[in-house]
Backbone as CSV, one residue per row, in Angstrom:
resi,resn,N_x,N_y,N_z,CA_x,CA_y,CA_z,C_x,C_y,C_z
1,MET,-7.878,86.139,39.471,-9.073,86.881,39.099,-9.039,88.261,39.741
2,SER,-9.488,89.249,39.020,-9.499,90.620,39.508,-10.351,90.751,40.764
3,ASP,-9.903,91.585,41.707,-10.699,91.875,42.898,-11.955,92.671,42.550
4,LEU,-11.979,93.263,41.367,-13.144,94.046,40.944,-14.241,93.177,40.339
5,LEU,-13.932,91.931,40.025,-14.900,91.013,39.420,-15.487,90.108,40.487
6,ARG,-16.821,90.075,40.566,-17.500,89.208,41.514,-18.361,88.209,40.744
7,LYS,-18.046,86.950,40.922,-18.781,85.875,40.286,-19.978,85.479,41.157
8,PRO,-21.089,85.047,40.551,-22.204,84.557,41.361,-21.791,83.326,42.150
9,THR,-22.360,83.170,43.338,-22.000,82.046,44.210,-22.781,80.785,43.887
10,GLY,-23.759,80.878,43.002,-24.557,79.724,42.613,-25.560,80.128,41.558
11,THR,-26.572,79.305,41.370,-27.608,79.592,40.376,-28.968,79.838,41.015
12,THR,-29.089,79.620,42.318,-30.338,79.893,43.029,-30.016,80.552,44.362
13,GLY,-31.042,81.215,44.928,-30.846,81.902,46.191,-30.176,83.246,45.995
14,LYS,-29.511,83.726,47.045,-28.828,85.013,46.960,-27.435,84.782,46.380
15,VAL,-27.294,85.060,45.089,-26.062,84.706,44.376,-25.032,85.834,44.406
16,HIS,-25.466,87.040,44.774,-24.542,88.152,45.026,-24.978,88.840,46.313
17,ASP,-24.010,89.171,47.160,-24.286,89.871,48.410,-23.099,90.784,48.696
18,ILE,-23.063,91.922,48.009,-21.929,92.838,48.055,-22.283,93.999,48.978
19,THR,-21.551,94.115,50.072,-21.744,95.211,51.013,-20.631,96.238,50.817
20,PRO,-20.822,97.474,51.298,-19.724,98.435,51.215,-18.435,97.932,51.868
21,MET,-18.557,97.247,53.004,-17.365,96.717,53.663,-16.668,95.689,52.783
22,ASP,-17.475,94.808,52.155,-16.926,93.789,51.271,-16.256,94.419,50.059
23,ALA,-16.861,95.491,49.541,-16.318,96.144,48.346,-15.133,97.039,48.660
24,GLY,-14.978,97.420,49.925,-13.884,98.302,50.293,-14.171,99.759,50.010
25,TRP,-15.456,100.122,50.052,-15.814,101.520,49.852,-16.896,101.923,50.843
26,GLY,-17.614,103.036,50.605,-18.454,103.570,51.657,-19.936,103.670,51.397
27,TYR,-20.395,103.407,50.173,-21.779,103.753,49.852,-22.592,102.625,49.225
28,VAL,-22.155,102.052,48.135,-22.993,101.155,47.333,-23.008,99.743,47.888
29,GLY,-24.228,99.187,48.021,-24.416,97.767,48.274,-25.237,97.170,47.143
30,PHE,-25.023,95.881,46.864,-25.744,95.268,45.750,-25.915,93.772,45.996
31,GLY,-27.137,93.302,45.768,-27.417,91.876,45.892,-28.287,91.396,44.754
32,ILE,-28.201,90.104,44.450,-29.058,89.465,43.455,-29.639,88.196,44.060
33,TYR,-30.957,88.092,44.004,-31.653,86.845,44.331,-32.132,86.211,43.021
34,ARG,-31.888,84.905,42.884,-32.481,84.124,41.800,-33.450,83.138,42.460
35,LEU,-34.743,83.410,42.295,-35.773,82.720,43.049,-36.567,81.762,42.163
36,LYS,-36.985,80.656,42.777,-37.892,79.725,42.131,-39.326,80.112,42.486
37,PRO,-40.307,79.712,41.646,-41.704,80.024,41.980,-42.062,79.538,43.380
38,GLY,-42.702,80.419,44.143,-43.121,80.082,45.497,-42.143,80.470,46.582
39,GLU,-40.910,80.783,46.238,-39.926,81.165,47.258,-40.177,82.585,47.749
40,THR,-39.948,82.799,49.035,-40.102,84.108,49.656,-38.786,84.526,50.301
41,VAL,-38.427,85.783,50.115,-37.255,86.348,50.782,-37.669,87.663,51.427
42,ALA,-36.970,88.051,52.476,-37.265,89.295,53.187,-35.992,89.800,53.839
43,GLU,-35.864,91.128,53.917,-34.705,91.734,54.562,-35.112,93.051,55.211
44,PRO,-34.484,93.402,56.343,-34.615,94.767,56.865,-33.692,95.697,56.076
45,THR,-34.052,96.968,55.997,-33.189,97.915,55.286,-32.126,98.516,56.205
46,GLY,-32.372,98.506,57.513,-31.382,99.082,58.424,-31.182,100.559,58.137
47,ASP,-29.926,100.973,58.000,-29.646,102.387,57.751,-29.490,102.696,56.272
48,THR,-29.925,101.768,55.421,-29.831,102.001,53.981,-31.213,102.121,53.355
49,GLU,-31.291,102.910,52.276,-32.461,102.873,51.416,-32.216,101.818,50.346
50,VAL,-33.291,101.266,49.800,-33.188,100.143,48.861,-34.100,100.399,47.672
51,ILE,-33.618,100.069,46.500,-34.479,99.944,45.331,-34.416,98.494,44.871
52,LEU,-35.578,97.832,44.907,-35.711,96.479,44.379,-36.035,96.581,42.905
53,VAL,-35.258,95.903,42.079,-35.488,95.891,40.640,-35.829,94.468,40.231
54,LEU,-37.033,94.273,39.698,-37.393,92.971,39.138,-36.751,92.870,37.762
55,VAL,-35.539,92.350,37.755,-34.814,92.220,36.496,-35.609,91.347,35.534
56,GLU,-36.181,90.271,36.068,-37.102,89.447,35.274,-37.966,88.624,36.212
57,GLY,-39.190,88.346,35.764,-40.105,87.542,36.542,-41.204,88.353,37.201
58,HIS,-42.147,87.630,37.832,-43.274,88.232,38.536,-43.167,87.871,40.013
59,ALA,-43.400,88.855,40.890,-43.323,88.615,42.325,-44.298,89.527,43.046
60,GLN,-44.734,89.081,44.212,-45.540,89.914,45.092,-44.592,90.599,46.060
61,LEU,-44.635,91.930,46.069,-43.684,92.707,46.853,-44.393,93.470,47.956
62,GLY,-43.719,93.581,49.086,-44.223,94.354,50.202,-43.109,95.139,50.850
63,ALA,-43.475,96.262,51.480,-42.509,97.090,52.199,-43.175,97.597,53.467
64,GLY,-42.537,97.364,54.617,-43.161,97.728,55.867,-44.478,96.981,56.022
65,ASP,-45.551,97.709,56.292,-46.880,97.092,56.429,-47.685,97.159,55.132
66,GLU,-47.074,97.613,54.046,-47.815,97.845,52.800,-47.559,96.724,51.793
67,ASP,-48.645,96.191,51.243,-48.567,95.170,50.200,-48.705,95.864,48.851
68,PHE,-47.689,95.762,48.035,-47.713,96.412,46.721,-48.230,95.490,45.622
69,GLY,-48.641,94.283,45.991,-49.256,93.384,45.030,-48.245,92.747,44.099
70,VAL,-48.763,92.167,43.029,-47.915,91.473,42.060,-47.282,92.502,41.124
71,MET,-45.974,92.424,41.019,-45.227,93.330,40.139,-44.378,92.503,39.189
72,GLY,-43.987,93.126,38.092,-43.160,92.457,37.097,-43.901,92.282,35.792
73,ASP,-43.137,92.285,34.710,-43.709,92.155,33.371,-42.882,91.185,32.542
74,ARG,-41.644,91.545,32.293,-40.807,90.742,31.418,-40.356,89.463,32.129
75,LEU,-40.382,88.363,31.402,-39.868,87.094,31.916,-38.415,86.893,31.522
76,ASP,-37.958,87.656,30.559,-36.561,87.653,30.124,-36.141,89.104,30.026
77,VAL,-35.029,89.456,30.662,-34.598,90.845,30.687,-34.423,91.419,29.289
78,PHE,-34.081,90.579,28.309,-33.828,91.079,26.966,-35.112,91.356,26.181
79,GLU,-36.266,91.203,26.826,-37.489,91.744,26.245,-37.436,93.266,26.207
80,LYS,-36.640,93.853,27.102,-36.353,95.296,27.129,-37.550,96.162,27.501
81,THR,-38.612,95.574,28.033,-39.730,96.383,28.508,-39.319,97.108,29.783
82,PRO,-39.996,98.209,30.140,-39.604,98.959,31.343,-39.704,98.099,32.597
83,PRO,-38.761,98.239,33.505,-38.752,97.399,34.703,-39.785,97.842,35.732
84,HIS,-40.179,96.904,36.582,-40.997,97.185,37.760,-40.061,97.214,38.968
85,CYS,-40.108,98.287,39.745,-39.177,98.479,40.856,-39.934,98.988,42.074
86,LEU,-39.310,98.841,43.241,-39.912,99.291,44.494,-38.851,99.990,45.333
87,TYR,-39.150,101.231,45.707,-38.277,101.963,46.628,-38.700,101.688,48.061
88,VAL,-37.732,101.373,48.932,-37.991,101.099,50.343,-37.025,101.963,51.168
89,PRO,-37.528,102.801,52.059,-36.640,103.688,52.816,-35.872,102.957,53.903
90,ASN,-34.881,103.630,54.441,-34.149,103.089,55.589,-35.104,102.971,56.783
91,GLY,-34.757,102.090,57.718,-35.584,101.878,58.891,-36.851,101.113,58.622
92,SER,-36.867,100.368,57.523,-38.060,99.604,57.149,-37.641,98.167,56.852
93,ASP,-38.465,97.461,56.101,-38.133,96.112,55.659,-38.922,95.840,54.381
94,TRP,-38.542,94.791,53.688,-39.240,94.427,52.455,-39.331,92.916,52.353
95,SER,-40.265,92.451,51.523,-40.404,91.022,51.259,-40.790,90.824,49.803
96,ALA,-40.450,89.659,49.278,-40.782,89.313,47.894,-41.104,87.832,47.830
97,THR,-42.225,87.500,47.196,-42.605,86.122,46.947,-42.687,85.913,45.446
98,ALA,-41.872,85.006,44.930,-41.808,84.777,43.487,-43.020,83.994,43.012
99,LEU,-43.661,84.500,41.951,-44.756,83.769,41.310,-44.261,83.004,40.090
100,THR,-43.168,83.447,39.525,-42.461,82.757,38.446,-40.996,82.702,38.845
101,ALA,-40.161,82.096,38.027,-38.721,82.251,38.236,-38.397,83.742,38.178
102,CYS,-37.633,84.216,39.139,-37.369,85.654,39.271,-35.886,85.922,39.440
103,THR,-35.448,87.032,38.879,-34.164,87.628,39.211,-34.471,88.971,39.844
104,LEU,-34.134,89.115,41.117,-34.452,90.313,41.885,-33.159,90.977,42.338
105,ALA,-32.971,92.231,41.941,-31.797,92.991,42.348,-32.130,93.853,43.556
106,VAL,-31.200,93.900,44.511,-31.348,94.705,45.722,-30.250,95.763,45.694
107,CYS,-30.628,96.993,45.361,-29.690,98.104,45.237,-29.786,98.947,46.500
108,SER,-28.670,99.220,47.158,-28.746,99.922,48.444,-27.645,100.956,48.588
109,ALA,-27.955,101.967,49.409,-27.010,103.034,49.740,-27.545,103.732,50.988
110,PRO,-26.743,104.556,51.643,-27.200,105.186,52.882,-28.499,105.965,52.715
111,GLY,-29.425,105.771,53.669,-30.681,106.506,53.682,-30.700,107.504,54.828
112,LYS,-31.405,108.612,54.605,-31.455,109.679,55.608,-32.849,109.880,56.173
113,GLY,-33.827,109.116,55.689,-35.192,109.226,56.196,-35.994,110.279,55.452
114,GLY,-37.290,110.311,55.757,-38.141,111.323,55.148,-38.817,110.889,53.875
115,HIS,-38.580,109.657,53.428,-39.218,109.140,52.224,-40.118,107.964,52.596
116,THR,-41.048,107.669,51.705,-41.952,106.539,51.915,-41.769,105.526,50.802
117,ALA,-42.159,104.290,51.074,-42.080,103.245,50.053,-42.984,103.598,48.880
118,ARG,-42.523,103.282,47.677,-43.315,103.596,46.494,-42.854,102.758,45.320
119,LYS,-43.781,102.515,44.400,-43.441,101.850,43.149,-42.668,102.806,42.255
120,ILE,-41.738,102.240,41.487,-41.044,102.974,40.431,-41.264,102.197,39.143
121,GLY,-41.774,102.855,38.117,-42.020,102.173,36.862,-43.191,101.208,36.971
122,PRO,-43.599,100.602,35.842,-43.039,100.837,34.518,-43.436,102.178,33.913
123,ASN,-44.544,102.767,34.415,-44.945,104.077,33.899,-43.868,105.099,34.222
124,GLY,-43.564,105.921,33.255,-42.549,106.943,33.450,-41.148,106.512,33.068
125,ILE,-40.967,105.245,32.733,-39.661,104.765,32.266,-39.795,104.400,30.794
126,ALA,-38.979,105.018,29.966,-39.031,104.765,28.527,-37.635,104.453,28.019
127,LEU,-37.525,103.415,27.203,-36.238,103.024,26.636,-35.782,104.109,25.655
128,THR,-34.635,104.711,25.934,-34.149,105.817,25.117,-32.755,105.514,24.587
129,GLN,-32.492,105.995,23.379,-31.191,105.760,22.741,-30.175,106.781,23.217
130,ARG,-28.949,106.311,23.405,-27.820,107.184,23.690,-26.677,106.776,22.773
131,GLY,-25.926,107.764,22.289,-24.798,107.482,21.417,-25.220,107.218,19.990
132,GLN,-24.244,106.919,19.151,-24.494,106.643,17.751,-23.431,105.693,17.217
133,GLY,-23.718,105.096,16.048,-22.779,104.139,15.477,-22.562,102.974,16.422
134,ALA,-21.317,102.532,16.533,-20.989,101.410,17.427,-20.967,101.815,18.896
135,ASN,-21.339,103.072,19.165,-21.480,103.549,20.540,-22.954,103.648,20.941
136,THR,-23.851,103.126,20.117,-25.281,103.172,20.422,-25.624,102.188,21.526
137,ARG,-26.406,102.651,22.505,-26.963,101.779,23.528,-28.311,102.356,23.932
138,PHE,-29.074,101.592,24.724,-30.442,101.973,25.054,-30.623,101.940,26.569
139,ILE,-31.240,102.981,27.114,-31.235,103.245,28.546,-32.645,103.201,29.120
140,ASN,-32.803,102.520,30.253,-33.988,102.652,31.110,-33.555,103.345,32.391
141,ASN,-33.848,104.627,32.519,-33.506,105.337,33.753,-34.528,105.004,34.831
142,ILE,-34.065,104.415,35.922,-34.934,104.007,37.017,-35.005,105.093,38.089
143,ALA,-33.869,105.571,38.515,-33.825,106.608,39.564,-32.563,107.431,39.369
144,MET,-32.648,108.445,38.531,-31.527,109.361,38.373,-31.836,110.646,39.144
145,GLU,-30.978,111.625,39.059,-31.023,112.728,40.011,-32.254,113.620,39.883
146,ASN,-32.974,113.564,38.775,-34.187,114.363,38.643,-35.332,113.824,39.490
147,GLU,-35.194,112.583,39.998,-36.198,112.012,40.895,-35.819,112.342,42.340
148,ASP,-36.804,112.806,43.115,-36.495,113.314,44.457,-36.910,112.373,45.583
149,TYR,-37.198,111.100,45.271,-37.651,110.183,46.317,-36.512,109.331,46.856
150,CYS,-35.272,109.643,46.515,-34.105,108.918,47.029,-33.176,109.881,47.754
151,ASP,-32.424,109.350,48.685,-31.389,110.126,49.359,-30.035,109.973,48.681
152,SER,-29.707,108.758,48.253,-28.367,108.471,47.750,-28.351,107.755,46.406
153,LEU,-29.313,106.876,46.159,-29.230,105.943,45.042,-29.435,106.594,43.672
154,LEU,-28.613,106.180,42.724,-28.792,106.437,41.293,-28.765,105.073,40.618
155,VAL,-29.845,104.737,39.893,-29.983,103.389,39.336,-30.475,103.484,37.896
156,THR,-29.867,102.709,37.012,-30.280,102.708,35.614,-29.949,101.377,34.965
157,GLU,-30.673,101.056,33.884,-30.417,99.862,33.077,-29.887,100.286,31.715
158,VAL,-29.000,99.462,31.148,-28.442,99.744,29.833,-28.442,98.459,29.006
159,PHE,-28.899,98.569,27.760,-28.854,97.471,26.795,-27.892,97.868,25.678
160,THR,-26.873,97.047,25.456,-25.845,97.327,24.457,-25.951,96.308,23.324
161,PRO,-26.241,96.761,22.093,-26.370,95.822,20.973,-25.044,95.133,20.648
162,GLN,-25.148,94.034,19.906,-23.967,93.260,19.547,-22.921,94.133,18.841
163,GLY,-21.667,93.934,19.251,-20.557,94.644,18.631,-20.382,96.080,19.085
164,ASN,-21.160,96.522,20.065,-21.129,97.930,20.474,-20.435,98.133,21.815
165,TRP,-20.220,99.414,22.119,-19.583,99.832,23.360,-20.549,100.658,24.201
166,SER,-20.343,100.631,25.510,-21.129,101.429,26.451,-20.200,102.094,27.455
167,SER,-20.791,103.019,28.232,-19.981,103.823,29.163,-18.771,104.378,28.410
168,TYR,-19.049,104.852,27.217,-18.008,105.253,26.276,-18.441,106.540,25.597
169,PRO,-17.536,107.496,25.339,-16.114,107.457,25.624,-15.834,107.234,27.118
170,PRO,-14.648,106.715,27.433,-14.323,106.461,28.838,-14.504,107.720,29.681
171,HIS,-15.133,107.553,30.843,-15.370,108.684,31.730,-15.193,108.233,33.174
172,ARG,-15.011,109.204,34.037,-14.835,108.906,35.454,-15.646,109.882,36.300
173,HIS,-15.987,109.436,37.503,-16.669,110.275,38.494,-16.134,109.858,39.863
174,ASP,-14.895,110.217,40.129,-14.210,109.744,41.334,-13.597,110.864,42.172
175,GLU,-14.098,112.093,41.985,-13.648,113.221,42.803,-14.861,113.951,43.349
176,ASP,-14.819,114.323,44.618,-15.889,115.074,45.256,-15.617,116.555,45.034
177,ASP,-15.981,117.041,43.837,-15.640,118.401,43.420,-16.788,118.972,42.582
178,PHE,-17.993,118.959,43.159,-19.172,119.467,42.464,-19.038,120.981,42.248
179,PRO,-19.412,121.536,41.089,-20.129,120.900,39.982,-19.240,120.293,38.904
180,ARG,-17.915,120.371,39.076,-17.042,119.811,38.034,-17.183,118.305,37.938
181,MET,-17.250,117.637,39.099,-17.331,116.185,39.145,-17.903,115.773,40.499
182,THR,-18.551,114.621,40.539,-19.010,114.061,41.811,-18.356,112.701,42.027
183,TYR,-18.143,112.386,43.312,-17.604,111.078,43.677,-18.764,110.094,43.758
184,LEU,-18.747,109.103,42.879,-19.781,108.079,42.855,-19.135,106.708,42.679
185,GLU,-19.347,105.838,43.654,-19.004,104.425,43.476,-20.041,103.809,42.534
186,GLU,-19.650,102.741,41.844,-20.573,102.177,40.855,-20.386,100.672,40.739
187,SER,-21.505,99.967,40.616,-21.466,98.534,40.334,-22.182,98.268,39.027
188,TYR,-21.698,97.260,38.310,-22.284,96.805,37.044,-22.691,95.346,37.200
189,TYR,-23.988,95.072,37.058,-24.478,93.692,37.026,-24.743,93.336,35.570
190,HIS,-23.964,92.378,35.049,-23.971,92.077,33.616,-24.823,90.856,33.283
191,ARG,-25.515,90.953,32.155,-26.200,89.815,31.554,-25.841,89.771,30.071
192,LEU,-25.784,88.568,29.522,-25.446,88.373,28.112,-26.522,87.568,27.417
193,ASN,-26.739,87.872,26.141,-27.717,87.156,25.320,-27.107,86.844,23.962
194,PRO,-26.952,85.549,23.601,-27.213,84.345,24.386,-26.322,84.264,25.634
195,ALA,-26.770,83.444,26.583,-26.183,83.460,27.920,-24.729,83.010,27.960
196,GLN,-24.277,82.252,26.952,-22.894,81.773,26.978,-21.901,82.821,26.484
197,GLY,-22.388,84.024,26.174,-21.516,85.073,25.662,-20.609,85.669,26.723
198,TYR,-19.891,86.684,26.313,-19.022,87.404,27.245,-18.923,88.857,26.809
199,GLY,-18.527,89.683,27.727,-18.244,91.073,27.451,-16.887,91.441,28.015
200,ILE,-16.446,92.655,27.723,-15.163,93.159,28.200,-15.399,94.483,28.907
201,GLN,-14.826,94.629,30.097,-14.880,95.911,30.795,-13.475,96.266,31.269
202,ARG,-13.068,97.492,30.973,-11.776,97.991,31.439,-12.024,99.046,32.506
203,VAL,-11.319,98.944,33.625,-11.391,99.926,34.709,-9.980,100.470,34.886
204,PHE,-9.784,101.771,34.640,-8.415,102.300,34.640,-8.403,103.782,34.988
205,THR,-7.317,104.187,35.621,-7.109,105.590,35.978,-6.109,106.204,34.995
206,GLU,-6.126,107.526,34.929,-5.246,108.215,33.992,-3.777,108.100,34.394
207,ASP,-3.502,107.918,35.694,-2.110,107.797,36.130,-1.602,106.355,36.111
208,GLY,-2.461,105.408,35.722,-2.042,104.021,35.610,-2.004,103.256,36.923
209,SER,-2.423,103.879,38.033,-2.391,103.172,39.316,-3.411,102.041,39.372
210,LEU,-4.442,102.125,38.548,-5.414,101.046,38.383,-5.632,100.854,36.895
211,ASP,-5.445,99.632,36.423,-5.675,99.338,35.009,-5.958,97.851,34.876
212,GLU,-7.241,97.501,34.851,-7.645,96.110,34.757,-8.644,95.944,33.618
213,THR,-8.423,94.937,32.811,-9.348,94.570,31.745,-9.950,93.227,32.105
214,ILE,-11.277,93.201,32.196,-11.997,92.085,32.802,-12.941,91.474,31.783
215,ALA,-12.909,90.155,31.632,-13.896,89.441,30.831,-15.078,89.103,31.733
216,VAL,-16.263,89.552,31.338,-17.453,89.330,32.169,-18.365,88.305,31.512
217,ALA,-18.934,87.442,32.344,-19.883,86.428,31.905,-21.271,86.771,32.436
218,ASN,-22.254,85.979,32.043,-23.632,86.183,32.475,-23.731,86.138,34.001
219,HIS,-24.363,87.135,34.590,-24.593,87.286,36.035,-23.370,87.781,36.810
220,ASP,-22.290,88.153,36.149,-21.142,88.722,36.855,-21.426,90.162,37.284
221,VAL,-20.722,90.588,38.333,-20.751,91.978,38.787,-19.329,92.538,38.732
222,VAL,-19.198,93.768,38.232,-17.917,94.478,38.235,-18.055,95.700,39.139
223,LEU,-17.076,95.897,40.018,-17.030,97.042,40.913,-16.142,98.129,40.315
224,VAL,-16.618,99.369,40.374,-15.844,100.508,39.856,-15.625,101.490,41.006
225,PRO,-14.500,101.365,41.727,-14.236,102.273,42.844,-13.720,103.630,42.385
226,LYS,-13.084,103.664,41.214,-12.544,104.905,40.665,-12.163,104.648,39.211
227,GLY,-11.850,105.723,38.514,-11.335,105.592,37.161,-12.404,105.456,36.090
228,HIS,-11.913,105.293,34.873,-12.762,105.125,33.700,-13.194,103.667,33.600
229,HIS,-14.340,103.405,32.931,-14.900,102.055,33.017,-15.738,101.670,31.787
230,PRO,-15.201,101.815,30.578,-15.971,101.430,29.394,-16.138,99.914,29.317
231,CYS,-17.179,99.490,28.590,-17.383,98.059,28.373,-17.910,97.830,26.962
232,GLY,-17.637,96.657,26.429,-18.061,96.308,25.076,-18.487,94.861,25.003
233,VAL,-19.211,94.555,23.930,-19.722,93.196,23.741,-19.440,92.783,22.290
234,PRO,-18.958,91.549,22.056,-18.599,91.146,20.704,-19.821,90.871,19.827
235,TYR,-19.555,90.780,18.545,-20.585,90.451,17.564,-21.241,89.112,17.925
236,GLY,-22.556,89.049,17.755,-23.295,87.834,18.044,-23.954,87.810,19.402
237,TYR,-23.594,88.762,20.277,-24.129,88.808,21.634,-24.574,90.232,21.958
238,GLU,-25.584,90.350,22.787,-25.956,91.648,23.324,-25.776,91.633,24.831
239,MET,-25.537,92.808,25.375,-25.227,92.943,26.796,-26.263,93.819,27.490
240,TYR,-26.645,93.388,28.678,-27.431,94.206,29.601,-26.584,94.458,30.830
241,TYR,-26.713,95.653,31.404,-26.178,95.824,32.749,-27.070,96.761,33.550
242,LEU,-27.102,96.480,34.841,-27.800,97.299,35.820,-26.748,98.053,36.612
243,ASN,-26.810,99.384,36.538,-25.864,100.243,37.253,-26.454,100.727,38.564
244,VAL,-25.644,100.698,39.606,-25.986,101.334,40.879,-24.846,102.288,41.220
245,MET,-25.186,103.551,41.464,-24.197,104.549,41.859,-24.643,105.240,43.138
246,ALA,-23.679,105.624,43.952,-23.967,106.417,45.152,-22.673,107.041,45.652
247,GLY,-22.830,108.160,46.330,-21.700,108.869,46.917,-22.217,109.924,47.870
248,PRO,-21.371,110.873,48.265,-21.792,111.879,49.246,-22.828,112.862,48.714
249,LEU,-22.919,113.028,47.389,-23.884,113.945,46.775,-24.590,113.205,45.649
250,ARG,-25.926,113.271,45.658,-26.711,112.538,44.659,-26.819,113.347,43.361
251,LYS,-25.671,113.533,42.736,-25.564,114.191,41.436,-24.606,113.380,40.577
252,TRP,-24.875,113.310,39.282,-24.018,112.573,38.344,-23.274,113.586,37.491
253,ARG,-22.020,113.850,37.874,-21.166,114.755,37.117,-19.862,114.021,36.839
254,PHE,-19.474,113.943,35.588,-18.321,113.127,35.206,-17.468,113.879,34.194
255,LYS,-16.261,113.361,33.992,-15.352,113.904,32.991,-14.887,112.785,32.077
256,ASN,-14.921,113.049,30.784,-14.398,112.084,29.825,-12.876,112.049,29.892
257,HIS,-12.309,110.906,29.507,-10.856,110.776,29.431,-10.330,111.794,28.421
258,PRO,-9.309,112.572,28.791,-8.838,113.632,27.879,-8.367,113.105,26.529
259,ASP,-7.845,111.870,26.478,-7.380,111.332,25.196,-8.530,110.961,24.266
260,HIS,-9.719,110.750,24.837,-10.831,110.241,24.038,-12.038,111.167,24.010
261,ASP,-11.911,112.326,24.636,-13.028,113.275,24.671,-13.368,113.802,23.280
262,TRP,-12.422,113.753,22.349,-12.679,114.226,20.992,-13.831,113.466,20.333
263,ILE,-14.021,112.202,20.736,-15.109,111.412,20.163,-16.454,112.020,20.557
264,TYR,-16.599,112.360,21.843,-17.838,112.977,22.303,-18.047,114.335,21.618
265,LYS,-16.990,115.139,21.515,-17.115,116.463,20.904,-17.463,116.362,19.424
266,ARG,-16.917,115.359,18.751,-17.249,115.172,17.335,-18.723,114.789,17.168
267,ASP,-19.217,113.907,18.051,-20.589,113.429,17.926,-21.609,114.394,18.500
268,ASN,-21.155,115.352,19.320,-22.055,116.309,19.951,-21.493,117.720,19.766
269,PRO,-21.451,118.221,18.535,-20.755,119.483,18.265,-21.374,120.701,18.936
270,THR,-22.652,120.616,19.338,-23.293,121.761,19.977,-23.320,121.654,21.496
271,ALA,-22.781,120.548,22.034,-22.826,120.349,23.495,-21.902,121.310,24.213
């Protein structure tokens, strides 16, 4: 099995616990809790900032001494309604008590201080289309660079219809060379509908030093340390993924693969 593919460790509890040390990089951490009604979990943030994403379910969330009340809307991620999320700064802690079955994502990256805990969404998050044809997908931007309440984290959700491709044309963001490109590590948390489906993700560099094609199942995580990273889903299934990106600069600047950039130029002639 590829070192870039992380399988869930079970069906309940903390089924993913990916730290930068575990991933072999410097910035992105990612965890998934699958909670039963009534279960409570809590963690300190330490030197990282955290965005909690209620992928599905209802939970009572708190950060530091502040109770943010009951959050969550969709009981199934494929309802595609805007997510309820909570930003928690470094040097704090958070807690979550599930009121229904919950899938809770813990997205983390280095924090520098100066921010306060706050709700993100559902207001201000709108499902928007990107791409066209078999490259059509739908985006919920949770915390991209236009939001100033994060130090490092870039977080977004993507829904890919059956038979379509995402993160396509292939692109990379693995050089610290702003404004041409930014170095951003990235994780993909995949979900499939129906759940027995599968998707395909290729992670590859232009020089061939990394070239892995990975079959992903429901609840799998794929790590993207460098290179291009398109993914697709076969007919009959739709794919969701939650992206977490972070690096030394909180900007998203990427370059398309030179062999496939013509697709973007054809579809965006005025860009």
